[in-house]
C-alpha positions in Angstrom: 14.0 13.6 -5.6 13.9 16.8 -7.7 12.3 20.2 -7.1 10.9 22.7 -9.6 13.7 24.8 -11.1 13.8 28.4 -12.4 11.8 30.0 -15.1 11.4 27.9 -18.3 13.1 28.8 -21.5 10.9 26.5 -23.5 7.1 26.7 -22.8 6.3 23.6 -24.8 4.4 21.6 -22.2 4.8 18.2 -23.7 8.6 18.5 -24.2 9.2 18.3 -20.4 6.5 15.8 -19.4 7.3 12.1 -19.1 5.1 9.4 -17.7 5.9 6.2 -15.9 3.9 3.0 -15.2 5.1 1.5 -12.0 5.0 -2.3 -11.5 7.1 -2.3 -8.4 6.8 -1.4 -5.5 3.0 -1.8 -5.6 0.4 -2.3 -2.9 -1.4 -5.6 -2.8 -5.1 -6.0 -1.8 -4.0 -7.1 1.7 -1.6 -4.1 2.1 1.6 -6.0 1.2 4.2 -5.0 -1.4 4.2 -6.9 -4.7 5.4 -6.7 -8.3 2.6 -6.7 -10.9 2.7 -8.1 -14.4 3.4 -6.0 -17.5 0.4 -6.3 -19.8 0.4 -5.9 -23.6 -2.6 -3.5 -23.4 -1.0 -1.2 -20.9 2.2 -1.0 -23.0 0.5 -0.3 -26.3 -2.5 1.8 -25.3 -0.6 4.2 -22.9 2.2 4.5 -25.5 -0.4 5.6 -28.1 -1.8 8.2 -25.6 1.7 9.5 -24.9 2.4 9.8 -28.6 -0.9 11.5 -29.4 -0.1 14.2 -26.8 3.6 14.5 -27.9 5.0 13.5 -24.5 8.8 13.0 -24.4 8.8 9.5 -23.0 6.9 6.6 -21.4 8.8 4.5 -18.8 7.8 1.0 -17.8 9.2 0.6 -14.3 9.9 -2.9 -13.0 12.9 -4.9 -11.8 14.8 -6.8 -14.5 13.3 -10.2 -15.0 11.9 -12.4 -17.8 9.0 -9.9 -18.2 11.5 -7.2 -19.2 13.2 -9.5 -21.7 9.9 -10.3 -23.3 8.9 -6.6 -23.3 12.2 -5.7 -25.1 11.5 -8.3 -27.7 8.0 -6.9 -28.3 9.3 -3.3 -28.6 12.1 -4.6 -30.9 9.6 -6.4 -33.1 7.6 -3.2 -33.7 10.6 -0.9 -34.0 12.0 -2.4 -37.2 11.6 -5.0 -39.9 8.2 -6.6 -40.4 6.6 -4.9 -37.4 7.5 -1.4 -38.7 6.3 -2.1 -42.2 3.1 -3.8 -40.9 2.0 -1.0 -38.5 4.2 2.2 -38.6 1.8 4.0 -36.3 2.3 1.4 -33.5 6.0 1.6 -34.1 6.0 5.4 -33.7 4.1 5.1 -30.4 6.3 2.4 -29.0 9.4 4.4 -29.9 8.6 6.4 -26.7 8.7 3.4 -24.5 11.7 2.9 -22.2 12.4 0.3 -19.5 13.7 1.3 -16.1 14.5 -0.9 -13.1 13.3 1.7 -10.6 11.8 5.1 -10.3 15.2 6.6 -9.5 16.6 5.0 -12.6 13.9 6.5 -14.8 14.4 9.9 -13.2 18.1 9.8 -13.6 17.7 8.7 -17.2 15.7 11.9 -17.9 18.2 14.1 -16.1 21.1 12.6 -18.2 19.2 13.1 -21.4 18.0 16.7 -20.8 20.4 18.1 -18.2 17.4 19.4 -16.3 16.0 18.7 -12.8 13.2 16.2 -12.8 10.3 16.3 -10.4 8.4 13.2 -9.6 4.6 13.6 -9.5 2.4 10.6 -8.3 -1.2 9.8 -9.0 -3.6 8.1 -6.6 -7.3 7.3 -6.6 -7.6 8.6 -3.0 -7.2 12.2 -1.7 -4.2 12.9 0.5 -4.1 15.7 3.1 -0.6 16.9 2.1 1.2 20.1 1.4 2.5 18.5 -1.8 -1.0 18.2 -3.3 -1.4 19.9 -6.7 -4.2 20.1 -9.3 -3.9 19.3 -13.0 -4.0 23.0 -13.7 -1.2 23.6 -11.2 1.0 21.0 -13.0 0.2 22.6 -16.3 1.3 26.0 -15.0 4.5 24.4 -13.6 5.3 23.0 -17.0 4.8 26.5 -18.5 6.8 28.4 -15.9 9.7 26.2 -14.7 12.8 25.0 -16.5 12.5 21.4 -15.2 11.1 18.1 -16.2 8.2 16.3 -14.6 7.8 12.5 -14.4 4.2 11.6 -13.8 3.8 8.2 -12.2 0.8 5.8 -12.5 0.4 2.8 -10.3 -0.8 -0.7 -11.1 -2.4 -3.3 -8.8 -3.8 -1.6 -5.7 -1.8 1.5 -6.2 1.7 2.9 -5.5 3.4 1.8 -2.3 3.5 4.3 0.5 7.2 4.6 0.2 6.8 5.9 -3.3 4.2 8.4 -2.2 6.4 9.5 0.6 9.3 10.3 -1.7 7.3 12.1 -4.4 7.8 15.8 -5.0 4.1 16.3 -5.7 0.8 14.4 -5.4 -1.7 15.0 -8.1 -5.4 15.3 -7.3 -7.6 12.3 -8.0 -9.7 12.3 -11.2 -12.8 11.9 -9.1 -12.5 12.3 -5.3 -14.4 9.7 -3.4 -16.4 12.5 -1.8 -18.0 13.1 -5.2 -18.8 9.5 -6.0 -18.4 6.3 -4.1 -17.1 4.3 -7.1 -13.6 5.2 -8.2 -12.0 2.3 -10.1 -10.8 3.4 -13.5 -8.4 1.3 -15.5 -4.8 2.7 -15.5 -5.1 3.2 -19.2 -8.3 5.3 -18.8 -6.8 7.2 -15.9 -3.6 8.0 -17.8 -5.5 9.3 -20.8 -7.8 11.5 -18.7 -5.0 13.0 -16.6 -2.7 13.6 -19.6 -5.5 15.4 -21.4 -6.2 17.6 -18.3 -2.6 18.5 -17.9 -1.6 19.3 -21.5 -4.8 18.9 -23.5 -5.7 21.7 -25.8 -2.3 23.3 -25.3 -0.7 20.6 -27.4 -3.1 21.1 -30.3 -2.8 24.9 -30.1 1.0 24.5 -30.4 0.5 22.2 -33.4 -1.7 24.9 -35.2 0.7 27.8 -34.5 
């Protein structure tokens, strides 16, 4: 996967931050590999968060199947005609949603669109002892300093498969390490909102005011 490039020409954090919700490959409760279902709440609510923070795109990552066909119909409904007229705010948020059959496909789509290297950053509820570990502040600084994109991945089910973690460029710190509190089971929608705010947060709104 990618690696951080040279100094950035555009210091707008959100313009180079993309997010992805991974539905495959995902760990099951017993440690196997499964594909999770796409849910309406995850699609709409995370899209609204992405739009609020002016991110450049939100990828739903799952192999092509009937779920994807249904998802494309839902997005199409809200992107034009009655759906657009009925709720233009929802339409605006869903305009960020893209479908990718794999993480590599999502990353390559960003590279084609922007011409920039794209680094994959994974999130996990547990702490990893790894040289690739970064904090939210570190990711924010990378967005400011480097002329490259970052694809921030969130898992579903019981988390991203180990193969995904092994191939990532960076591993983001947990929101609340288990050493701080024994309960650590946020919904993916809540986790996405918290992490996105920590990474771009006030910088987005400062940019809007200037």
